[in-house]
C-alpha positions, 0 to 999 in steps of 0.5 A, a space after each residue: 503351388 507351382 513354382 513360376 517365378 522364373 517366367 518373365 512378363 516382360 523385359 528389362 529396362 535397359 535405360 541405366 545402358 545409357 550411362 557413359 560408364 557403358 559402350 557398345 559391346 555391354 548394350 550388345 551383350 546385354 541385348 543378346 542375352 535378352 534374347 537369349 532368355 526370352 527365347 527360352 534359353 534359361 530352360 525351365 528351372 526346377 528350384 526344387 531340384 538346385 543341383 541338376 538345375 545349376 549343372 543344366 544352367 552351366 551348361 546352357 550358358 556355356 553352350 551359348 557363349 555366355 560363360 566366355 566373360 568369366 575368362 580371359 580372352 587368351 584362355 577362351 574368355 570374351 577380353 583380355 582382361 575380365 571385365 567387370 561392367 560385362 559381369 555386372 551385365 550378365 548377372 544382373 540381368 540374370 538375377 532379373 530373370 532368375 536367382 540360380 541363373 546368375 548363381 550359376 553365372 557367377 560361380 563359374 567366375 568366383 571360382 575360378 578367379 583367382 586361377 585367371 589372376 595367379 594360377 599357372 600357365 599349365 593350370 590355366 590351359 587346362 582348366 579355364 578353357 573348360 570353364 569357359 564352356 561349361 565342362 567344368 563347374 567351381 568353387 570357391 572354398 574359403 569360409 570355414 566355421 569361425 573364419 568369416 569375416 575374420 579371414 585371420 582365423 583360418 584353421 584348415 591348414 596346408 603342410 609341404 610333403 616332398 612334391 605336394 602340399 597335405 590339407 586338413 580341415 574344414 570349409 562351410 557355406 561354400 558355394 556349388 559344394 557337392 556339385 563342383 568340379 574344381 575348388 579354388 581352396 585358402 589354406 594356412 602354409 604357416 609363412 606368417 601369421 595371420 593373414 600372410 600366412 595363408 596360400 591358395 590352391 587348386 584342388 579337384 573335387 576327386 581329389 582323395 581326402 576332399 569330402 563332402 561332408 554335409 549339404 546345406 540348405 538355405 532360405 532360397 535353395 542354392 548348392 552348398 556344402 561344407 567340404 572336410 579336408 582329410 590329409 588331401 594330397 594337392 600337387 605343390 603344382 596347383 598353388 596359385 601364386 607364391 606361399 603366403 600370397 593366398 589372401 592377397 589373391 583372395 581379396 583381389 579376386 572378391 574386388 572383380 566379382 564385389 561389384 557383381 555381387 552389387 549388380 546382382 541385388 540390382 537384377 532383384 530390385 529392378 524386377 522387385 521394381 517392375 512387379 510391383 509397377 504393373 500390379 499397381 496398375 492393373 490392383 483395383 482398390 478404392 474406385 480406383 487402382 492402386 497406383 493411383 493412390 498417392 501412398 502407392 507412388 510416393 512408394 514406388 517413387 522412392 524404390 526406384 530411386 534406391 535403385 539407381 543410387 546403388 546402381 550408380 555406385 555399382 558401375 561407377 566402381 566397375 568404370 573405375 577398375 575397368 577404364 581407370 585401372 585404379 583399385 577399387 577396395 572402398 568403391 566396392 564396399 560402397 556398392 556393394 554395402 548400398 546395392 545390397 541393402 537397398 534391394 533388400 528394402 526394395 523388395 520388402 516394400 514390393 512385397 508390402 504392396 502385393 499385400 497377401 499375395 505377396 508371401 504365397 510360395 511360387 509369387 515371384 516376390 515372394 521367391 526375391 524376398 528370400 534370393 535377396 537375403 543372402 546377398 547382404 551377406 555373402 562376399 563380405 556382410 554389410 558390417 564389413 563393408 562399412 569397415 573396409 570403407 572406414 579402414 581406407 579413409 583412414 589410410 588415405 588420410 595417413 598416406 
């Protein structure tokens, strides 16, 4: 069955952009992106060929100027410092339209966020303008087979050898693995035990010893891979920050982008709600429409409320970072946990309202049901977010 899930019959609601957390620049960005999508700017997205679909999406988003949101203005970006609210607007809008479009955008930012934060001027000048134009595709290589949520268990090593570091080890579930031109890689350099002995590096995909060991297929098609480093030499000049600073750089990068994961979940959820409302309005049942039934209205009411709850937490977090310039570790965890869990429930309810039609391959609800599931895991599973929130509460109580 053909997959028509990328076609959009209506524009997403923009009521929440009137909330005081947003400025006129965010409303303008949303309008520009809405127009770009409505005019076919994303092109025909072939979900059966995720590699080429993502490559094409990066080029299209770069040509249209939208990838400028992923880098600072001095290197061709849209704002002096990466704006979390703009990232949220972008990801929510793209996720509403198509999950691969959101993925393509998000990885340009996540894959090079550490470079924007801690790269040398030379690395920034070389890489970031090309990321903004869509000329390079980036990846973020943190997770390992035995070190997912537990980063301290990282086993990949980087040993100094003259002017180089020599990397050995494996990374898994690496987004854009196999199609990326450049990876931000985290490896153990051994300055101290645990997370204090991890450093970050920029590694180009053509570096000898970087091997794409396995392509990984998941519940929703995305370019993913297991990457192996076999005596992979990386110039010491491509280290980000200082030795042993890698974990802090990774966490700072995730703090910037974690609210946007919540925003992507909200985009999926808003699409599900809009599709459910349209279906309930037109579906004839028991001499009326599905939407006339109190049970359906009650479900739709719960869905809308769950979305707004997640949205308020998400935008509060991005606003706190952008405007108040305050730490957002706890707030980002709350937003990511709530928005992704709520979105999973909203999409499940939408599928239930569609009945048998909802599970057919090619239906929007079926596609959303698959796409939302990973968001509850990546960039910190829900259970990890709860631990972060609790840890931050205890830290504040002891200070």
